[in-house]
C-alpha positions in Angstrom: 1.8 -37.6 -17.2 0.4 -37.0 -13.7 -2.6 -34.8 -13.2 -1.9 -31.3 -11.9 -3.4 -30.6 -8.5 -5.2 -27.3 -8.2 -3.5 -25.8 -5.1 -4.0 -22.2 -5.9 -7.0 -21.8 -3.6 -5.3 -23.4 -0.6 -2.2 -21.2 -1.1 -4.4 -18.1 -1.3 -6.3 -19.1 1.8 -3.1 -19.4 3.8 -2.1 -15.9 2.7 -5.5 -14.4 3.6 -5.3 -16.1 7.0 -1.8 -14.7 7.5 -2.8 -11.1 6.7 -6.0 -11.2 8.7 -4.1 -12.2 11.8 -1.6 -9.3 11.4 -3.0 -6.7 13.8 0.2 -4.6 14.5 1.3 -1.6 12.6 0.7 2.1 12.4 -2.9 3.1 11.8 -3.2 6.4 9.8 -6.5 8.1 9.2 -7.2 8.4 5.4 -7.7 12.2 5.9 -4.1 12.6 6.9 -2.8 10.6 4.0 -4.7 12.9 1.6 -3.5 16.0 3.5 0.1 14.9 3.4 -0.1 14.1 -0.3 -1.5 17.6 -1.1 1.1 19.2 1.1 3.9 17.4 -0.6 2.6 18.4 -4.0 2.4 22.0 -2.9 6.0 22.0 -1.5 7.3 20.4 -4.7 5.5 22.9 -6.9 6.8 25.8 -4.9 10.4 24.5 -5.0 10.1 23.9 -8.7 8.9 27.5 -9.3 11.6 28.9 -7.0 14.5 26.8 -8.4 13.7 25.8 -12.0 15.7 22.9 -13.4 
């Protein structure tokens, strides 16, 4: 039986290099993520009170 090569580190290094090079995309300030989460929770709660299931 042949010895198993340990290629996990090399595979992970390739993924890390791929994601580090990725510079495109939408940048959202963490403040707005929290604000939108709270706003969504408030809207859902209000709709649940107004229109109970």
